[in-house]
C-alpha positions in Angstrom: -0.1 0.0 0.1 2.9 2.3 0.6 4.0 1.9 -3.1 0.4 3.0 -4.3 0.5 6.1 -2.0 4.1 6.9 -3.1 3.3 7.0 -6.6 -0.1 8.5 -6.6 -1.4 5.9 -9.2 -4.2 3.8 -8.0 -4.1 0.1 -9.4 -7.6 0.0 -9.9 -7.5 3.0 -12.2 -4.7 1.3 -14.2 -6.9 -2.0 -14.6 -10.0 -0.3 -15.6 -8.1 1.9 -18.2 -6.6 -1.3 -19.5 -10.0 -2.9 -19.8 -11.4 0.1 -21.6 -8.7 0.1 -23.9 -8.4 -3.6 -24.5 -12.3 -3.5 -25.1 -12.3 -1.0 -27.8 -9.0 -2.6 -29.5 -11.1 -6.0 -29.2 -14.3 -4.3 -30.8 -12.5 -3.0 -33.8 -11.1 -6.4 -34.5 -14.3 -7.8 -34.1 -15.8 -5.2 -36.3 -13.1 -6.2 -39.1 -13.4 -9.8 -38.8 -17.1 -9.8 -39.0 -17.0 -7.5 -41.9 -14.9 -10.0 -43.7 -17.4 -12.5 -42.9 -20.2 -10.9 -44.0 -18.3 -10.0 -47.3 -17.6 -13.6 -48.1 -20.9 -14.8 -47.2 -22.2 -12.2 -49.5 -24.6 -10.8 -46.4 -25.7 -7.3 -46.5 -24.2 -5.0 -43.9 -27.2 -2.6 -43.2 -26.6 0.7 -41.2 -27.9 0.7 -37.9 -26.9 4.2 -36.3 -25.8 6.3 -39.5 -23.4 5.2 -41.9 -20.5 5.0 -39.6 -22.4 2.4 -37.3 -23.1 -0.9 -39.4 -24.4 -4.2 -38.1 -21.0 -5.4 -37.9 -19.6 -2.6 -35.9 -22.7 -3.2 -33.3 -21.9 -6.8 -33.3 -18.2 -6.5 -32.9 -18.7 -3.8 -30.0 -21.3 -6.1 -28.3 -19.2 -9.3 -28.5 -16.2 -7.0 -27.2 -18.2 -5.5 -24.3 -19.8 -9.1 -23.5 -16.2 -10.4 -23.6 -14.9 -7.7 -21.2 -17.7 -7.8 -18.8 -17.1 -11.7 -18.3 -13.6 -11.4 -17.9 -14.3 -8.6 -15.1 -16.9 -10.7 -13.2 -14.2 -13.4 -13.2 -12.6 -13.3 -9.9 -9.3 -15.0 -10.8 -9.0 -12.6 -13.8 -9.7 -9.7 -11.7 -7.3 -10.6 -8.9 -4.4 -11.2 -11.3 -5.1 -7.8 -13.1 -5.1 -6.0 -9.8 -1.7 -7.7 -8.9 -0.1 -6.9 -12.3 -1.2 -3.4 -11.7 0.2 -3.3 -8.2 3.3 -4.4 -9.4 3.4 -2.0 -12.3 3.2 0.9 -9.9 6.3 -0.3 -8.2 8.3 0.0 -11.6 11.0 2.7 -11.7 10.3 4.4 -15.2 13.0 5.8 -17.0 12.9 9.6 -17.5 12.6 11.2 -20.8 16.4 12.2 -20.9 17.1 8.4 -20.2 14.9 7.1 -22.9 16.2 9.6 -25.4 19.8 8.3 -24.7 18.9 4.7 -24.9 17.3 5.6 -28.4 20.2 7.7 -29.5 22.5 4.6 -28.8 20.2 2.2 -30.4 19.9 4.1 -33.6 23.8 4.8 -33.5 24.6 1.0 -32.8 22.1 0.2 -35.5 23.9 2.4 -38.0 27.3 1.2 -37.1 26.0 -2.4 -37.7 24.6 -1.7 -41.0 27.8 0.0 -42.2 29.8 -3.1 -41.0 27.4 -5.7 -42.7 27.4 -3.5 -45.8 31.2 -3.5 -46.0 31.2 -7.2 -45.8 28.5 -7.6 -48.2 30.4 -5.6 -50.7 33.7 -7.4 -49.8 32.1 -10.8 -50.4 30.7 -9.8 -53.6 33.9 -8.7 -55.0 35.5 -11.8 -53.7 32.6 -13.9 -55.1 33.0 -12.1 -58.7 36.6 -12.8 -58.7 36.2 -16.4 -58.1 33.2 -17.1 -60.2 
């Protein structure tokens, strides 16, 4: 509990935000899958709430919300979610400066590796052209 108070982030809030984000992502996925199924089955996809909300959109969101509610009502899933969120509040996240320095190091290392591999590729291509 002391770690929760120190960071100011309530683990329950993190879990709820994750569930909402996962529900939206799952709804978009189900909408696309259902749209493909409707297309292959040559079924009509009528508009339900204007041109943006077709039957596949409504069904996709309904299935995603149902899945989220079922998962939320499962005690083991909720307990594990709260435990994970509690552990995430204990993580020491890097600062913007540290993140920027690590990103620059990765970009430079990638560039150096690309140059070295390019040199080897050029060398072996020249050597192969002499042999073959």
